[in-house]
C-alpha positions in Angstrom: 97.2 69.0 137.6 100.1 66.8 136.3 102.6 65.9 139.1 106.3 65.4 138.5 105.8 61.6 138.8 102.8 61.4 136.5 104.6 63.7 134.0 107.5 61.3 133.8 105.2 58.4 133.4 103.2 60.2 130.6 106.5 61.2 128.9 107.7 57.6 128.9 104.5 56.3 127.4 104.5 59.0 124.8 108.1 58.3 123.8 107.4 54.5 123.5 104.2 55.0 121.5 105.9 57.6 119.3 108.6 55.1 118.3 106.0 52.4 117.7 103.9 54.7 115.5 107.0 56.1 113.7 105.7 59.5 114.6 107.4 62.9 115.0 106.2 65.5 117.5 106.4 69.1 116.5 105.7 71.9 119.0 105.5 75.6 118.7 107.5 77.9 121.0 104.4 79.0 122.8 103.3 75.5 124.0 103.3 74.6 127.7 106.8 73.5 128.9 106.0 69.8 129.4 104.8 69.5 125.8 107.9 71.4 124.5 110.1 69.0 126.6 108.6 65.9 124.9 108.8 67.3 121.4 111.3 66.2 118.7 111.4 69.7 117.3 110.4 73.1 118.7 110.2 76.2 116.5 108.3 79.1 115.0 105.7 78.8 112.2 108.3 78.9 109.4 110.6 76.4 111.1 107.7 74.0 111.8 106.5 74.2 108.2 110.0 73.5 106.9 110.4 70.6 109.4 107.0 69.1 108.4 107.8 69.3 104.7 111.1 67.5 105.1 110.2 64.8 107.7 110.0 61.1 106.7 107.9 60.3 109.7 104.6 58.5 108.9 102.7 60.5 111.5 103.0 64.1 112.4 101.7 65.1 115.8 101.4 68.8 115.7 101.4 70.6 119.0 100.4 74.1 118.1 97.2 75.7 116.8 94.9 74.6 114.1 96.2 76.6 111.2 99.7 75.3 111.8 98.5 71.7 111.7 96.5 72.5 108.5 99.7 73.8 106.9 101.5 70.5 107.8 98.6 68.5 106.3 98.8 70.6 103.1 102.5 70.1 102.7 102.4 66.4 103.6 99.3 65.0 101.9 100.7 61.4 102.2 101.2 61.7 106.0 98.8 61.4 108.8 98.6 64.7 110.7 97.0 64.8 114.1 96.9 67.3 116.9 96.1 66.8 120.6 93.1 69.2 120.8 91.0 70.6 117.9 90.1 73.5 120.2 93.6 74.9 119.7 92.4 77.6 117.4 93.7 81.2 116.8 91.7 84.4 117.4 93.6 86.2 114.7 92.9 83.5 112.2 89.2 83.7 113.1 89.1 87.4 112.2 89.3 86.8 108.5 87.4 84.6 106.1 87.8 83.5 102.5 84.8 85.7 101.6 86.5 88.8 103.1 89.6 88.1 101.0 87.5 87.8 97.9 85.9 91.1 98.7 89.3 92.8 99.0 90.5 91.3 95.8 87.4 92.5 94.0 88.0 96.1 95.3 91.7 95.9 94.2 91.9 93.8 91.0 95.4 92.8 90.1 96.7 93.2 93.7 99.0 90.5 95.1 97.6 88.9 98.2 100.2 88.2 100.9 98.7 86.0 103.6 100.2 85.6 107.0 100.3 81.9 108.0 98.1 82.7 110.9 95.0 82.0 108.7 92.9 79.1 107.7 93.6 76.9 104.7 90.5 78.4 103.0 92.0 81.9 103.4 95.4 80.7 102.1 93.7 79.3 99.1 92.5 82.8 98.2 96.0 84.2 98.5 99.0 84.4 96.2 101.8 83.9 98.6 102.1 83.2 102.4 104.5 84.7 104.8 105.6 84.3 108.4 106.8 86.9 110.9 110.4 85.9 110.1 110.1 86.2 106.3 107.4 88.7 105.7 109.8 91.5 104.6 111.6 89.2 102.2 108.2 88.0 100.7 107.0 91.6 100.2 110.3 92.6 98.7 110.0 89.8 96.1 106.8 91.4 94.7 107.2 93.8 91.7 107.0 97.4 92.8 104.3 98.2 90.3 101.9 95.7 91.9 99.5 96.6 94.7 99.9 94.4 97.8 97.1 93.3 100.0 98.5 92.1 103.4 96.2 89.9 105.6 95.2 89.7 108.4 97.6 91.2 111.0 97.7 95.0 110.7 100.6 95.3 113.1 102.8 92.9 111.3 101.7 94.7 108.1 102.7 98.1 109.5 106.1 96.7 110.6 106.7 95.3 107.0 105.7 98.7 105.6 108.3 100.4 107.7 111.0 97.9 106.8 110.2 97.9 103.0 109.1 101.5 102.6 106.1 100.1 100.7 102.5 101.1 101.3 100.2 98.1 101.5 96.5 97.5 101.8 96.1 96.2 105.3 93.3 94.2 107.0 92.2 95.0 110.6 93.2 91.8 112.2 95.5 91.5 115.2 96.7 89.1 117.9 94.8 89.6 121.2 97.7 88.3 123.2 100.4 90.7 121.8 98.2 93.8 122.0 98.0 93.2 125.8 101.6 94.3 126.1 101.5 97.8 127.5 104.0 100.5 126.7 103.9 101.9 130.3 104.9 98.6 131.7 107.6 98.1 129.2 109.1 101.5 129.9 109.1 100.7 133.6 111.0 97.4 132.9 113.5 99.3 130.8 114.2 101.6 133.7 114.5 98.7 136.1 116.8 96.8 133.7 118.7 99.6 131.8 121.2 97.2 130.2 118.7 94.6 129.1 118.0 94.3 125.3 114.3 94.4 124.5 113.3 91.7 122.0 109.7 91.9 120.8 107.5 90.1 118.2 106.2 92.0 115.2 102.6 91.3 116.1 103.1 93.9 118.8 101.7 97.4 118.4 103.9 100.2 116.9 104.1 101.7 120.4 105.8 98.6 121.7 108.0 98.1 118.7 109.3 101.7 119.0 110.6 100.7 122.5 112.3 97.6 121.3 115.9 96.9 120.4 115.0 94.2 118.0 111.8 93.0 116.4 111.9 89.2 115.8 109.9 86.0 115.2 109.9 83.6 118.1 112.7 81.6 116.3 114.7 84.8 116.0 114.1 85.7 119.6 115.5 82.3 120.6 118.6 82.6 118.4 119.3 86.2 119.4 118.9 85.4 123.1 121.5 82.5 122.8 124.0 84.7 120.9 123.6 87.8 123.2 126.2 88.6 125.7 123.6 90.2 127.9 122.7 88.4 131.1 119.2 89.9 131.3 116.8 90.3 128.4 113.3 91.7 128.2 111.0 89.5 126.0 107.9 90.9 124.4 105.8 88.0 123.2 103.6 85.2 124.4 105.1 83.9 127.7 105.2 80.2 126.6 108.6 81.0 125.0 110.2 81.7 128.3 110.4 78.0 129.0 112.6 77.4 126.0 114.6 80.5 126.6 115.4 79.6 130.2 116.1 75.9 129.3 118.6 76.9 126.6 120.2 79.7 128.5 120.2 78.8 132.2 122.7 81.5 133.0 120.5 84.3 131.8 117.4 86.0 133.1 114.4 86.6 130.9 111.9 89.2 132.0 108.5 89.1 130.3 107.3 92.4 129.0 103.8 91.2 130.0 103.4 88.5 132.6 99.8 87.7 131.7 100.3 87.6 127.9 99.5 83.9 127.5 97.5 82.4 124.6 94.7 80.2 125.8 94.5 78.5 122.5 98.1 77.4 122.6 97.7 76.1 126.1 95.0 73.6 125.5 97.4 70.9 124.3 98.6 68.9 127.3 100.7 65.7 127.8 97.6 63.7 128.5 95.9 64.9 125.3 99.2 64.3 123.4 99.2 60.7 124.6 95.6 60.1 123.8 96.1 61.4 120.2 99.0 59.0 119.7 96.9 56.1 121.1 93.8 56.8 119.0 95.6 58.6 116.0 93.0 61.3 116.4 91.9 64.1 115.9 93.0 64.0 112.3 93.6 67.2 110.4 92.2 67.1 106.9 92.0 69.8 104.3 89.6 69.4 101.3 91.8 68.6 98.2 90.5 71.6 96.2 91.3 74.0 99.0 94.7 72.2 99.7 95.8 72.5 96.1 95.3 76.3 96.0 96.7 76.8 99.5 99.8 74.7 98.7 100.8 77.0 95.9 100.8 80.0 98.2 102.8 78.1 100.9 105.3 76.7 98.4 105.9 80.1 96.9 106.8 81.3 100.4 109.0 78.2 101.0 110.9 78.8 97.8 111.8 82.3 98.9 112.8 81.2 102.4 114.8 78.2 101.3 
């Protein structure tokens, strides 16, 4: 357990070494609070991709999960990308393989493959265009109406996009194990307890949860909406790591988790100690084979062009 004193000491060492290394620390909204606090930038998948693509730092320390660090390595082939712990994977990403994508493409020749960023570089390389939870609707709307669309791997995000676009897609059966833990009965009870509280949920949630929400947003969207809202209490339906940032940025508001135990173990393996060790040793390094990176880069850049 990191005490307050040791946390300060670790933070000081990280900041000093970061300056010496000319590094930037990027952290996802679901990271543990102490890692968020030491980061140079905190955001959702799209925001982190955009920040990685634009940074002039020589070293990118990515505090998130493996597919996010891979995306940074693909977008910044001339930079060193490291992450504190290679065990920071993603259960949803593990649900789909490049072979599975090729099989779907063979069954639906001519279909456009839209790939959620929560996938490996190998899967992205088999796709036509990537998307995040914040731009998935815009990406799908950019595809000609006469083309079939394969949407991988999150079926719940895919269903949400179908409802928003009115477009039927070919969906994979993947999902986020953390978001499906949010129970409608518990959320209904919270709405009764806090009748004036807006309910903000992530589109990886099931349709049952989304139907109870006031807004369906990416983590970045949740943070922006929470800051702009006049409500003093908000119910948040996503991974609980985001509560740290929400409370820090809005100390006068109360944030009620729709699910108190909905934490992602993968996101939580990055710690201050591991962050310091990665800066000291410049490891583990995230590398993507060039042939895979070239193909995946096209899909990511197509998304970036649409998102701006």
